[in-house]
C-alpha positions as CSV (number, residue, x, y, z in Angstrom):
1,S,11.5,7.4,15.6
2,T,8.1,7.1,14.2
3,R,7.8,10.8,15.1
4,S,10.9,11.7,13.2
5,L,9.5,10.0,10.3
6,R,6.3,11.5,10.4
7,Y,7.9,14.8,10.3
8,K,9.8,14.0,7.2
9,W,7.1,12.6,5.7
10,N,4.9,15.9,6.2
11,A,8.0,18.2,5.1
12,L,8.1,15.8,1.9
13,L,4.8,16.9,1.2
14,M,4.9,20.3,1.7
15,K,8.1,20.5,-0.3
16,A,5.8,18.9,-3.2
17,G,3.4,20.9,-2.7
18,I,0.9,18.9,-1.3
19,A,-1.6,21.5,0.5
20,N,-3.7,18.5,2.2
21,R,-1.3,16.5,4.0
22,K,-2.0,12.6,4.4
23,G,-0.4,10.5,7.0
24,L,2.1,7.5,6.5
25,H,-0.4,5.1,5.8
26,V,-1.3,6.9,2.5
27,G,2.4,6.0,1.4
28,R,2.0,2.4,2.6
29,H,-1.0,2.0,0.8
30,T,-0.1,4.1,-2.3
31,F,3.3,1.7,-2.4
32,A,1.3,-1.4,-2.6
33,T,-1.6,-0.3,-4.7
34,Q,0.8,0.7,-7.5
35,M,2.9,-2.6,-7.0
36,L,-0.1,-4.5,-7.6
37,R,-1.1,-2.6,-10.5
38,K,2.2,-3.2,-12.1
39,G,2.0,-7.0,-12.0
40,A,3.5,-7.8,-8.8
41,D,2.4,-11.1,-6.9
42,L,0.1,-10.7,-4.5
43,R,2.1,-12.7,-1.8
44,T,5.4,-10.7,-2.7
45,V,3.5,-7.8,-1.8
46,Q,2.2,-9.7,1.5
47,A,5.7,-10.3,2.4
48,L,7.0,-6.3,1.6
49,L,4.0,-5.3,3.8
50,G,4.5,-7.8,6.5
51,H,1.0,-9.4,7.1
52,R,0.5,-12.4,8.3
53,D,-2.6,-13.2,6.5
54,I,-2.8,-12.8,2.9
55,S,-6.7,-11.7,2.9
56,V,-5.2,-8.6,5.1
57,T,-3.2,-7.6,1.8
58,A,-6.3,-8.4,-0.3
59,R,-8.3,-5.7,1.3
60,Y,-5.8,-3.5,1.4
61,L,-5.2,-3.5,-2.2
62,Q,-8.7,-3.3,-3.3
63,P,-8.5,0.1,-4.7
64,A,-6.0,-1.0,-7.1
65,E,-8.4,-3.0,-9.1
66,L,-10.9,-4.7,-7.1
67,E,-12.0,-7.3,-9.4
68,S,-8.3,-8.5,-10.4
69,T,-7.9,-8.5,-6.8
70,R,-10.6,-10.8,-6.1
71,N,-9.3,-13.3,-8.7
72,L,-5.4,-12.9,-7.6
73,V,-7.0,-14.1,-3.8
74,A,-9.6,-16.8,-5.3
75,A,-6.4,-18.4,-7.4
76,L,-4.7,-18.9,-4.0
77,P,-4.3,-22.5,-2.8
């Protein structure tokens, strides 16, 4: 369940010594950002995140490298 997942996420953060507990969305965002930084194709990240529209994925990944993300989106057909 969502509640169970949140509990486990918070427990992992506490075990890691991260005092400022963040929600699950931070983990999702970090995953997506790292995928882009490591050279993953934007469409692949879109599929992994389950976004229907590539522009949603592009906004989500802006912190990775804003200019790089814009260039990737601009190159899409």
